[in-house]
Structure formats: structure tokens, C-alpha cells
N, C-alpha and C positions, 0 to 999 in steps of 0.2 A: 365215856372214860374221862380220865383228868390227861392234864394238859399244861404245863406253861407257856401262855402268853404273854404278848405286850401288845399296845399299840402304838406301834414306829411313831418315834418323831415325838414323844410325849415323854416326861418323865414320871416318875415313879405309878406308871404303867403295868407293872410285872405283876401276873396274877394267876393261879393252879383255877384253873377253871375245870368245869365237865362240858365238854365239846363231843360232836357226834363220833360214835366210833367209825372208825378207818376201815374202809370196804376197797377189799382188791378189786379193780379193775381187768379185763383181759390183757395177760403178759405182766402183771403184777403180783408180787408177793405179799401175802398180806404177814406182817411181822408183829411179833411181842416186843416191847422196848423193856429193855435191862438196863440202858443207861446211857445217859451223854457226859461228852466233858463240856469244861467252860473254858471258854480263851477272853483274849481280850475283846476280841471282836463280838461277844457277846453282853459283853459288859458294856460295850459303846453301845449298845441299841437297846440294853434294858437305860442306858443315860438318857436316851433319847436324842443320840448323835447322829444314828445311824438307821437302817433299815427301810425297807416295803414291806407292806400288806399286800397279800392276794389279793387281785384284783376284783374290787367289791366290796372288799372286807375293810373294819378296820381294825381286827387284831391279828397276829403273825404268831404261829405256835415255833418258840425258839427251836437251838437244838440242830448242828450243821456236824458235830465230833460223837457219831451213832454207833451204838451196838445192840443188839438183837439178835430174837430165835425166829424161824421160819414158821409160822404158823399151817400156814397152808401157801402149796405150792402146786402151779400147773403143771401135767405130763411134760417130760422134755424140754423142761423151763433148765435144766442144769442144777436144780435145789430140790431139797429135800425139805420136809417137817420138820425140824429142830436140829437143822444146819444154823451155827451161829455166822452173822453177816452184818454185815456195815454196808448203810447207803452211802454212794455217790454225790456229794456237794451239787455240784454247779451240771445245770445242764445248756446243750448248744442253742446255740439263738437261732429263731424261725426260718430267716432270710434264706440257709445262713451263710456264713461268711467264708472263705474259702479255709480257714483255721479249723472250723467247726465242722466243716464241710469233712475234714481228714480227722475227723477224729480229735484235735488235738482243741479241743473248747475250753480249756485252762488260756490258752493266747488268744483268745477271742477280738477281733479285730474292730466290730462295731457296738459293743458293749451290749446289745440286746439279750445277753444270755441271762438268765434266770439261777437263784443257790436257793437250795433246802433254809431254810429256817432264816434267812438275810435278805433274799430278792424275790417278792411275789409266789416263791412257794412257800408251805406251812413246812417247819423243820420235826426234827425226830424225838423231841423231846416229849412224849407223849404213849399213856400204854400200849397204845397199838398204832402202827401204820403201814402204808402200803407203799413202794418200790416197784418200780418197773427192774424185770430179773435182771435186762441189760445196764442197769446200775446200782447192780449190788455185788457184794466182794464176798467170796466165803473165807471166813478166819479158819485155822486150827483151833479145834476145839479146846484145845487146851490156854487157850486164850479168853475165856468168856469172863475173866475179873481185869481184862486190861487191855478188849479189844477198842474198847473205846479211844485208845490212843494210836488208833489206824492213822485217823485222817490229818494229826498233825505230823504222824512220821510222811503221809503221802509229800506234805510240803518240801520237807527236808529229799525227798526222796529225790523228788522233780528237783532241787536246789542242786545234789553232786549231779545229776543227769548233766543239768545245765554246765557246769561245772566241766566234765568229762568233755563234752559236746565240745566246748570252746577249745578248752587244751589241747584238743587234740586235735588244733590247725596245724599242727608242727608234732616233732618228737615232745611227750609228755610225760614225765615219770615223774609225779612228785611225791615228798619225802612229808612234809611235816606241814602240818593244818591246824589254825587257830579258829577258834570259835569264839564271836564274842556273842555273851549271855548264856546263863546256864535257867533260865525259863525249862518250859516244855518242847520247844522248838531247838533251842539250845543244847538242852541235854540231846535229843534225838539227832541231830544232827553232829555233833561229836561221836553216838553211839555209831551212824554209819560211817561215821570217816573210821573209826577204828576197825568195825569190820571188812571196810576196803584196805586194811594193812600200812594205816598210815602211822606216824608220831603225832597224833594230838595233842591239843592243848586250849583248854578252855578256861575265860577270862572273865570273871564276873568279882561285883566289888563286894559282894556275902562274904563274912572267917570265919563265920559259924550257922549251927544248921544242917540241913540233909544234902546241901549242895555239894561241898566238896567230899565226903563221903560215894557218893553215887559216882562221881568223876574218876574219882580215884578206884572206882570197885569195877570199871569197864575197861580202866586200861591206857587211859587218859592222863593228864597232868593238869592240875588245879594251879591258878595266877588270882591275887587279887591284888598286884602293883597295874601302873600305870599302863596303858598299850603299847606306849612308846618302848617301856622298857622290856616288855615282852615278845615286839617284834623286832629290838633291837639286838636280844638273844636269841631268838629261834629263826627269826628270816624265815616266817610262813613263805610256803608255795601257793596254798589258797588260804582264803579266809570267808566264812559263813559269820554275817555280821547278822546280827538275831536278838537287838535291842533298838535298833530305831534311831541311836540317840546321837543328835549330828556328830560330836568332836570323834566318836568311837568309830562312826563313818568314815571321815575322812583321815584319822589319823590309822585306820586299817588299810586306807588305800596307799597312803604315803609307806606304807614300813611291810611289804613283800620282797619277797626276791626277785627276781629279774624275771622276767614273764609270771609273773605272777596274778593270780586272777579271783577274784573279790565277789561276793556271791552276799545279795542284799536281798535278807527276809524282812525284816523288821521295817515297821512305818512308822517314820517319822511325824511328829508333829508339825502342824504347820504355826508361822508367828515367830517361832524363833529363831533368833540370828547369831550367824558366828563371824567371825573372822579369820579367812582361811587365807593361805597363799595359795593361790589360783594359781599362779605361771609355776611354781615350782612342781605341784601336783600335775599341770598338762607333761611338765617337761617327763617327767619323770612317767608316764601314762606312755607316753608316746617312745622315749629313747629304751625302754626297759620290754617293748611290747607286754605293756600290764593291760589286763580287761575290768573294766566293772560291770555285772551284771544285777539285773533284777530279778526276780523271781516272785512267784504265787502262785495259788492255788496247785491243783493235779486234775491230771485226767487220769482214764482207766490204767492206761499202762504203769502210773506211779502208785496206785493203790494197791498194781499186785507187787510191784517190788516189796513195798511197804510191808504187805502180808508176809513175803518172804521174806524181809529183816527182823520184824516182831515176832516171828513161828523160830528162829533160829536166836533169840535173847530169852538168856535166865530171865525166869516167872518173878521172880522172888525182887531183882534189879526192878521191873517194870510197874511192879506192886508197890515199892517205896518209892517211884515218881509220884503214886497219887495221895496226897499228904490229907486229902479231908474226902470224904463221900457222905451227901446230905440225901436224907430221904426227901420224895418229890413233894410231900405237904409244905415240907419247911423249905423249898427249893430258892426264896429269896436271898439265903442264906449264902448260897451259893458264889452270887452274882456279886455279893460284898466281900474286897479283896482282904487277908491276913496275914501278918508275919509268918512269915515261913512254907506259904504257899507256893506249890509248884503247880502240881494240878487238882484241880476240882470237882467232882464229879458229882451227876446228880441220877441216885439211883431211882429206878420208876416203877421195879416190882413190891405189890407190897412188903409190907416185910419187914422191907431190909433199910 
């Protein structure tokens, strides 16, 4: 079978190679790979900045935003041949820590977790893959063209869950939400906010292309002015920060309504310095009972929440999020960003 592979921590190592066919062990599904989404983490691995190969190997199969169709499933596995499925990315650490032992492996305390396509486990960017049935999630059959969006949706499903858990420490009835960034994570975060009945606003710097229309079409408001202008105007109860841009992080923290909650999902680059008024930020956080929380990855509960969210989303809107589909043999093109990219997908089936 063919797969997208890299040598982690090496530059210019991406190569579509023939690798041994996947074999399903006891308790696993054998899955025909249909597509994988590409995200910033994948591009960091391709650039040689990140990633770990499986023990004893030099190369890693990429791909954690998976989509496949079950080719073989054991009796009583809960799956049947033909089911549309996504594989979970993270596996609990083997110790396990308390969080992993309770199924909250997205909150692993000791860092000994592994991740498909990222850390010590091959990913899903191959024509066949195997996955434990306990770490597979069934999708609505109507999501065949867009199901690789499930994994990024799990990230924001968790983010919203974290916001709601924090908010419920006292009476919590948010009305307005601001999402900073209209990439895949930002758009999906905003979508889930609208599904919760909130007045959602999305801030991004671009003024043309598909982003403004996508935001408008699911019932949110698009902005491209400064974050200070937006927050002073709407006074958001919730901010989902999806860019990792330092100034947006701190300006968002300073611009919420009283009892505001900011959830950070974007990872900031290191080595950049900002001048901030730390005293004012501290004062506002304390005196207004504000909260800033980070959120990354997802567990099985969030995968199921995300599957439900996508199942009730208009398919055409989801399809418009995917701005490029690249065939497997030209996969390298998918890992170089282009203007107007939102979500880029590598198709794994022949003829696509």
C-alpha cells in the first residue's frame, strides 16, 4: 500500500512510499483510508520541527485527521464492513496517570501518551490502516466527503465543554461569543457556538475570499477591524482564541464582559516579545472573576460530540471549508500553504 511518510526532525523528508499492508490484530478494525486533513501540526512535522517515529523506526506515517471505511470488523465490535469511521489520535500513557486511567487521556499528566501520525505511532495517511475498535468513531454516512473534519471539530467540542464547565462554577448564561481566527479551528468553534444559540462574532484579518461568506452563511458576524474595537462593541462573554497570535491573546483577555471566559486553542510561536500591562490584566481577571483556560486534543467523549455536531451541519457548508483536495501521489503539494487555503485534504483512494 502507499502512504505519506516523513523522517521526523529532518527537513525535506516527505515521501509517498510503498509500505507493508496494514493488518488488523485482535480487537482492531481494518479500514480503507479515504482521506486525511492537513493542519499546522502536520506542516511542522514536515518542516522537521516536531514529531517522533515509532520505536526502532526512522520514518513515520503522517496523518491524524482521518477518514476511512471499514473493510473488516470482528463480530460484536459495534462496527460493520462499510461503516464510515474516524480513528482517535491519542492513546493513554501506559502507566497510566490518573487522568488517562479515567478516560481523560487528552489531559495526560505525565506526557507518556502516544499519538497517531505525530508521536511514536503511525498515522492514517495510508491506503489501509488498522485501529482498535475502542478508538474508532462511527460517522453519519452522509459525511463521506467531509468526515476528515471530525478531528478538528473534536478540538473545539472540548474547548466549548471546558468553557461550560468553568462557567458553571456560578450562574452562567452567556449571550455573545467572539472567535479570533477564521481558519478551520476558528470556523468550527464558531459553528458550535451558533449551534448553542449564541450570538457569535468571528474576527480575522482577511477581507476577501471564502471566509467572510462562510461565517455569514452559518449565522455569525464577520469582523476585520481591531480586536479592541470588536470587544468594546460586543463585550463577549466567551472568547475562543484560535490564532495563537500574542497580541490577540492578551487583547482578548482584556476585552471580555464581567465573568468572561477566554479559551486558548492556538499555539503561539516562541521567541517573540510583547509589551503588556500585566498589572491591568491581573486586576481585571481578579476583580471581574474572569478565567483564561488552555485546551488541546480531545478524548472519546469529544469525538462523539463532534460527530453529532457535524451530522446536523449543512453538508454544502462543510464542503466549502475544504478548499483543496490533493491526490495521494502529489501529497507534498498539500503541505505547502497557499493563499485562500482553509482546509486542505489528501485523498487516499485511487482515481481521486
